[in-house]
C-alpha positions as CSV (number, residue, x, y, z in Angstrom):
1,X,-22.5,-7.7,-7.4
2,X,-20.9,-9.4,-4.3
3,X,-20.2,-7.7,-1.0
4,X,-16.4,-7.9,-1.8
5,X,-17.0,-6.1,-5.1
6,X,-19.1,-3.4,-3.4
7,X,-16.4,-3.0,-0.8
8,X,-13.7,-2.6,-3.4
9,X,-15.8,0.1,-5.2
10,X,-16.5,1.9,-1.9
11,X,-12.8,1.8,-1.2
12,X,-12.1,3.5,-4.5
13,X,-14.9,6.0,-3.8
14,X,-13.3,6.7,-0.4
15,X,-10.0,7.4,-2.0
16,X,-11.6,9.8,-4.5
17,X,-13.5,11.6,-1.8
18,X,-10.3,12.0,0.2
19,X,-8.5,13.3,-2.9
20,X,-11.3,15.7,-3.6
21,X,-11.2,16.9,0.0
22,X,-7.4,17.5,-0.3
23,X,-7.8,19.5,-3.5
24,X,-10.6,21.6,-2.0
25,X,-8.8,22.2,1.3
26,X,-5.6,23.3,-0.5
27,X,-7.5,25.5,-3.0
28,X,-9.6,27.0,-0.2
29,X,-6.4,27.7,1.8
30,X,-5.0,29.5,-1.3
31,X,-8.2,31.6,-1.6
32,X,-8.0,32.5,2.1
33,X,-4.4,33.7,1.6
34,X,-5.6,35.9,-1.2
35,X,-8.5,37.3,0.9
36,X,-11.0,35.7,-1.6
37,X,-13.6,35.0,1.2
38,X,-16.5,33.7,-0.9
39,X,-14.3,31.3,-2.9
40,X,-12.6,30.2,0.3
41,X,-15.9,29.5,1.9
42,X,-17.2,27.5,-1.1
43,X,-14.1,25.3,-1.2
44,X,-14.2,24.7,2.6
45,X,-17.9,23.8,2.5
46,X,-17.1,21.4,-0.4
47,X,-14.2,19.9,1.6
48,X,-16.4,19.4,4.6
49,X,-19.2,17.8,2.5
50,X,-16.8,15.4,0.8
51,X,-15.3,14.5,4.1
52,X,-18.7,13.8,5.5
53,X,-19.6,11.6,2.4
54,X,-16.2,9.9,2.9
55,X,-17.0,9.0,6.5
56,X,-20.5,7.6,5.6
57,X,-19.0,5.6,2.7
58,X,-16.1,4.4,4.9
59,X,-18.3,3.2,7.7
60,X,-20.5,1.4,5.1
61,X,-17.5,-0.3,3.6
62,X,-16.2,-1.4,7.0
63,X,-19.7,-2.7,8.0
64,X,-19.9,-4.7,4.7
65,X,-16.4,-6.1,4.5
66,X,-14.5,-5.3,7.7
67,X,-11.0,-4.0,7.8
68,X,-8.3,-5.2,5.4
69,X,-4.8,-6.5,6.4
70,X,-1.8,-5.2,4.5
71,X,-0.6,-8.0,2.2
72,X,2.9,-6.6,1.9
73,X,6.0,-7.5,3.8
74,X,9.3,-5.8,4.7
75,X,9.8,-2.1,4.2
76,X,6.5,-1.5,2.3
77,X,4.6,-3.0,5.2
78,X,6.4,-0.8,7.8
79,X,5.8,2.3,5.7
80,X,2.2,1.3,5.4
81,X,1.8,0.9,9.1
82,X,3.4,4.3,9.8
83,X,1.2,6.0,7.3
84,X,-1.9,4.2,8.6
85,X,-1.2,4.9,12.2
86,X,-0.6,8.6,11.7
87,X,-3.6,8.8,9.4
88,X,-5.9,7.1,12.0
89,X,-4.7,9.1,15.0
90,X,-5.0,12.4,13.1
91,X,-8.3,11.4,11.6
92,X,-9.7,11.2,15.1
93,X,-8.1,14.5,16.2
94,X,-9.2,16.4,13.1
95,X,-12.9,15.9,13.5
96,X,-13.3,18.3,16.5
97,X,-10.8,20.7,15.0
98,X,-12.7,20.9,11.7
99,X,-16.0,21.3,13.4
100,X,-14.6,24.1,15.7
101,X,-12.9,25.9,12.8
102,X,-16.1,25.7,10.7
103,X,-18.3,26.9,13.7
104,X,-16.0,29.9,14.3
105,X,-16.2,30.9,10.6
106,X,-20.0,30.4,10.6
107,X,-20.3,32.7,13.7
108,X,-18.0,35.2,11.9
109,X,-15.4,35.0,14.6
110,X,-12.7,35.4,12.1
111,X,-9.7,36.1,14.4
112,X,-10.3,32.9,16.3
113,X,-11.1,31.1,13.1
114,X,-7.8,32.0,11.5
115,X,-5.9,31.0,14.6
116,X,-7.3,27.5,14.8
117,X,-7.3,27.1,11.0
118,X,-3.5,27.4,11.0
119,X,-3.5,24.1,12.9
120,X,-6.6,22.5,11.2
121,X,-5.6,23.0,7.6
122,X,-2.3,21.1,7.5
123,X,-3.7,18.3,9.7
124,X,-6.8,18.0,7.5
125,X,-4.7,18.0,4.4
126,X,-2.4,15.3,5.8
127,X,-5.4,13.1,6.7
128,X,-7.0,13.5,3.3
129,X,-3.8,12.8,1.4
130,X,-2.8,9.9,3.5
131,X,-6.2,8.4,3.0
132,X,-5.4,8.2,-0.7
133,X,-1.9,6.8,0.1
134,X,-3.5,4.1,2.3
135,X,-5.8,3.1,-0.6
136,X,-2.9,3.0,-3.1
137,X,-0.8,0.9,-0.8
138,X,-3.6,-1.6,-0.2
139,X,-5.1,-1.8,-3.7
140,X,-2.5,-0.6,-6.2
141,X,0.9,-1.7,-5.1
142,X,1.6,-5.3,-6.1
143,X,2.5,-7.8,-3.5
């Protein structure tokens, strides 16, 4: 298998891990709203784990194949750039937010946890979903 083939498979894995994170974040949020604490915790730990695996896989792919230019032109290209830019900026912002939110939950500081989670959850969901969108735009939308 070539480096390019490995990179393409890792890109698909990254999209799947982002999608899994999004599902777990959303499901965990729903459990929290229903005061189902153990189910919420399990989903959020799963979301954190899949996000960590994503980061390791993403960094491996970039090390192997570098970044990829968008092959599209016109409106699709500009939509891609907007999605990518917002995804990248929020992906940087979300890391300390997720870590702080998880730390507060771990320390059982629930009032503070809930307060920051109101910001963390929608941003983390956005980053996870747009990760999948970026993959689809790069690999699945014909040029």
